[in-house]
C-alpha positions in Angstrom: 157.2 63.3 53.2 156.9 66.8 54.8 157.6 69.8 52.6 160.5 71.0 54.7 162.4 67.7 54.7 165.7 67.7 52.8 165.4 66.6 49.3 161.8 67.5 49.0 162.4 70.4 46.7 159.1 72.1 47.5 158.8 75.7 48.7 155.4 76.8 49.9 156.2 80.5 49.3 156.9 79.9 45.6 154.4 79.1 42.9 154.5 75.5 41.9 156.1 74.5 45.1 153.1 72.8 46.5 151.7 75.9 48.4 149.7 79.1 47.6 151.7 82.2 47.1 150.7 85.2 49.4 149.5 88.4 47.8 151.9 91.2 47.2 151.2 94.0 49.8 152.6 96.7 47.7 150.3 95.7 44.8 147.3 95.7 47.1 147.9 99.3 48.4 148.6 100.5 44.9 145.3 99.1 43.7 143.5 100.8 46.7 145.1 104.1 45.9 144.1 103.9 42.3 140.5 103.3 43.2 140.4 106.2 45.6 142.0 108.5 43.1 139.4 107.4 40.6 136.6 108.3 43.0 138.0 111.8 43.7 139.0 112.5 40.1 142.7 111.9 40.4 143.0 110.5 36.8 142.3 107.3 35.0 145.9 106.0 34.8 146.6 103.4 37.3 150.3 103.9 36.8 150.3 107.4 38.3 151.4 106.6 41.8 151.9 110.2 42.9 148.3 111.3 42.1 146.8 108.2 43.8 149.0 108.6 46.9 147.9 112.3 47.3 144.2 111.4 47.0 144.6 108.6 49.6 146.3 110.8 52.1 143.5 113.4 51.6 140.9 110.8 52.2 142.6 109.5 55.3 142.9 113.1 56.6 139.2 113.7 56.0 138.4 110.5 57.8 140.6 111.3 60.7 139.0 114.8 61.0 135.5 113.3 61.1 136.5 110.7 63.7 138.2 113.5 65.8 135.1 115.6 65.6 132.8 112.8 66.6 135.0 111.7 69.5 135.8 115.2 70.8 132.5 116.9 70.3 130.0 114.4 71.8 129.7 114.3 75.7 127.5 112.2 77.8 126.7 113.9 81.1 125.6 111.6 84.0 122.6 112.3 86.1 124.4 113.8 89.1 126.8 115.9 87.0 126.7 119.2 85.2 129.1 120.0 82.3 130.5 123.6 82.3 131.6 124.5 78.8 134.3 127.1 78.2 134.9 128.5 74.7 138.4 130.0 74.4 138.3 130.3 78.2 134.9 132.0 78.5 131.8 130.3 79.9 129.2 129.8 77.3 126.8 127.2 78.7 126.2 124.5 81.3 125.3 121.1 79.9 122.5 119.1 81.6 122.5 115.3 82.0 122.2 113.4 78.8 123.8 113.6 75.3 125.4 116.9 74.5 127.4 118.4 71.6 130.1 121.0 71.6 133.0 122.1 69.5 136.1 120.1 69.7 139.1 120.9 71.7 140.9 123.3 72.0 138.0 125.5 71.0 135.7 124.2 73.8 136.6 122.6 77.1 134.2 120.8 79.3 134.5 120.5 83.1 132.3 118.0 84.9 131.0 118.9 88.3 129.1 116.5 90.6 126.2 118.6 92.1 124.7 115.7 94.2 127.8 114.5 96.0 127.8 115.4 99.7 131.2 116.8 100.6 132.6 117.2 104.1 134.9 119.7 105.7 136.2 119.6 109.3 137.1 122.6 111.4 138.5 122.6 114.9 140.3 124.8 117.4 140.1 126.6 120.8 137.3 129.1 121.2 136.8 131.9 123.7 133.4 132.1 125.3 131.5 135.1 126.5 132.5 134.5 130.2 136.2 134.3 129.2 136.5 130.5 129.2 138.2 128.4 126.6 136.5 125.4 124.9 138.0 122.9 122.5 135.6 122.4 119.5 135.5 120.1 116.5 132.9 120.7 113.9 132.0 118.8 110.6 130.3 120.7 107.8 128.5 118.8 105.0 127.8 120.6 101.8 127.1 120.2 98.1 127.5 122.2 94.9 124.4 124.1 93.8 126.0 126.2 91.1 128.7 124.5 89.1 129.9 127.6 87.3 130.3 129.6 90.5 132.0 126.7 92.3 134.6 126.4 89.5 135.4 130.1 88.8 134.3 132.5 91.5 136.6 131.3 94.2 140.0 129.7 93.7 139.7 127.2 96.6 136.0 126.7 97.6 136.7 124.0 100.1 139.5 126.0 101.8 137.1 129.0 101.9 134.5 126.7 103.5 137.0 125.8 106.4 137.8 129.4 107.0 134.1 130.4 107.0 133.4 127.6 109.5 136.1 128.7 111.9 134.9 132.3 111.7 131.3 131.3 112.4 132.4 129.1 115.3 134.3 132.0 116.9 131.4 134.4 116.5 128.7 132.1 117.9 130.8 130.8 120.8 132.0 134.3 121.7 128.3 135.3 122.1 127.5 132.6 124.7 128.7 131.4 128.0 130.6 128.2 128.6 127.8 126.2 130.3 125.4 126.9 127.4 128.0 125.9 124.8 128.9 122.6 126.6 125.5 121.5 127.8 122.1 122.5 126.7 122.9 124.8 123.8 124.7 122.6 121.3 121.8 122.2 118.9 121.1 125.9 118.8 124.8 126.7 118.4 125.1 124.3 115.5 122.1 126.0 113.8 123.5 129.5 114.3 126.9 128.4 112.9 125.2 127.0 109.8 123.3 130.2 109.2 126.4 132.4 109.5 128.6 130.1 107.4 126.0 129.9 104.7 125.7 133.7 104.6 129.5 134.0 104.2 129.6 131.4 101.4 126.7 133.2 99.6 128.5 136.6 100.0 131.5 135.1 98.3 129.3 133.5 95.6 131.0 130.1 95.9 127.9 128.2 94.6 127.9 126.0 97.7 124.9 124.9 99.8 125.5 123.7 103.4 123.3 120.8 104.2 124.3 120.0 107.8 126.6 121.2 110.6 127.5 118.7 113.4 129.4 119.5 116.6 131.4 116.4 116.9 133.3 117.4 120.1 132.9 120.2 122.5 134.9 120.0 125.7 137.0 122.1 128.1 140.7 122.1 127.8 142.5 119.0 129.2 144.1 121.0 132.0 140.7 121.8 133.7 138.7 118.8 132.6 138.6 117.1 136.0 137.4 120.3 137.7 134.8 120.8 135.0 133.6 117.2 135.3 133.1 117.7 139.1 131.1 120.9 138.4 128.9 119.0 135.9 128.3 116.2 138.3 127.2 118.7 141.0 124.9 120.4 138.6 123.4 117.1 137.6 122.8 116.1 141.2 121.1 119.5 141.7 118.8 118.9 138.8 118.1 115.4 140.0 117.1 116.7 143.4 114.9 119.3 141.9 113.2 116.8 139.6 112.5 114.5 142.6 111.1 117.3 144.6 108.9 118.4 141.7 107.7 114.8 141.2 106.8 114.6 144.9 105.0 117.9 144.7 103.1 116.7 141.6 102.0 113.6 143.5 101.1 115.2 146.8 99.3 118.4 145.7 96.8 116.6 143.5 96.1 114.1 146.2 95.5 116.9 148.7 93.3 118.7 146.3 91.3 115.5 145.8 90.8 115.1 149.5 89.7 118.7 149.8 87.3 118.2 147.0 85.9 115.0 148.6 85.4 116.8 151.9 83.6 119.6 150.2 81.4 117.2 148.4 80.6 115.3 151.6 79.8 118.6 153.3 77.5 119.6 150.5 75.8 116.2 150.7 75.4 116.5 154.5 74.0 120.0 154.0 71.6 118.7 151.5 70.6 115.8 153.7 70.0 118.0 156.7 68.1 120.5 154.8 65.9 117.9 153.2 65.3 116.2 156.5 64.3 119.5 158.1 62.0 120.3 155.3 60.5 116.8 155.6 60.0 117.2 159.3 58.3 120.5 158.8 56.1 119.0 156.2 55.3 116.0 158.3 54.5 118.2 161.3 52.1 120.3 159.1 50.3 117.1 157.9 50.1 115.8 161.5 48.7 119.1 162.6 46.0 118.9 160.0 45.1 115.4 161.1 45.2 116.3 164.7 42.8 119.2 164.2 40.4 116.8 162.5 40.7 113.9 165.0 42.8 114.8 168.1 42.3 111.6 170.0 42.9 109.2 167.1 46.0 111.1 166.1 47.4 111.2 169.6 46.9 107.4 169.9 48.6 106.8 166.6 51.6 108.9 167.5 51.9 107.0 170.8 51.8 103.6 169.1 54.4 104.7 166.4 56.7 106.0 169.0 56.5 102.9 171.2 57.1 100.7 168.1 60.2 102.7 167.1 61.6 102.6 170.6 60.8 99.0 171.5 61.7 97.7 168.1 65.4 98.3 168.6 65.7 96.3 171.9 65.7 92.6 172.4 64.0 92.8 175.8 60.5 91.5 176.1 58.3 92.7 178.9 55.2 90.7 179.8 52.5 92.5 181.6 50.5 90.0 183.7 47.3 91.1 185.3 47.1 90.6 189.0 50.8 90.0 189.3 54.2 91.5 188.9 55.8 92.4 185.6 57.9 89.5 184.3 61.0 90.2 182.1 61.9 87.6 179.5 65.3 87.6 177.7 65.4 85.2 174.7 69.1 84.6 173.9 68.4 83.5 170.3 66.4 86.6 169.6 69.1 88.7 171.1 71.8 87.2 168.8 69.6 87.4 165.8 68.5 91.0 166.4 72.0 92.4 167.2 73.0 93.2 163.6 69.6 94.7 162.5 69.6 96.8 165.7 73.0 98.2 164.9 72.0 98.9 161.4 68.8 100.7 162.5 70.7 102.7 165.0 73.2 104.0 162.3 70.4 104.9 160.0 69.1 108.4 160.1 65.8 109.2 161.7 64.7 110.8 158.6 64.4 107.5 156.7 62.4 105.8 159.4 60.2 108.9 159.9 59.7 109.3 156.2 58.7 105.6 155.8 56.1 106.0 158.6 54.9 109.2 157.1 54.0 107.4 153.9 50.9 105.9 155.7 48.9 109.1 155.5 46.1 109.1 158.0 42.7 109.2 156.5 40.0 110.1 159.0 37.3 108.7 156.8 38.7 105.2 157.2 38.7 105.4 161.1 35.4 105.1 162.9 34.7 108.2 164.8 33.6 108.1 168.4 30.4 109.5 169.4 29.9 112.0 172.1 29.5 109.2 174.6 32.8 107.6 173.5 31.3 104.6 171.7 
């Protein structure tokens, strides 16, 4: 039978009713206060409830103060952050990444600043160029905090100051250049100049900001004159294309002409050298023949005659037969004519210097030729 059925007569909340009686909470707290009061010297009587209660409240107050100090005085600064500490509103130190300790609030207040985060600011507007034209510009500035204290306290609105400085730098740089330079080839240089001027302005205000990049996202003429400007740009591009093609043609023709001129000069030098060498060889050969002729005139004369006839008749395919007691007979062998046509052409194209130099290699030695006596024997 269950304890809560009618007629059971058992109550679990009463002693002897079949269940355990729960402890009295008032008694538990009273015993705890008596023990605390005994520790702090609050008296040995357990019945003194006022003394034990005061000691317990004091202990709880001390514990709350300790917990408050631990929670509100310990700060963990992340790696990309810096902690700026103000004591009664005055800057006393800047906490580095890691575990740091300060006085609890409201004595010390800690402001966390991310010094590695890349922030962005966009500035845009119509700018007047040096040649009194208007361009529509849109520029994005990327920056980060390099001095947390200066970023927090030197300027009320650092990011708003960044936008105003960007617009001022844009107007200054664009106003010093003409429209074509701003829209076409000078965009990189203009972005560099804007960054330098903008950084100098932020440093002069001591904002604690470092500009990392300046990007010209959009540079264009006003919409009302955009079509005319596009036509002008197209005409300029066609002009540059024609100039590039002409320059490329000149770069290909001029070196070729110079190469031909150099080749002609080298051929002339070679021809000059060949003619000079041949003339010198002829003179030397004549001197040698003169010496031989002076030693043996008849033999030298006969040799010159034979060499000349060999050279003359060697280039022809005609054969002449001298028959005694009869007329001269001419014989034309067709097979020899065909076979000797090519060598004859080659020999005719060769210079006389080679053939003469080859024949001059056979130096005449009068000691090897039998001399004729006075009677011609």
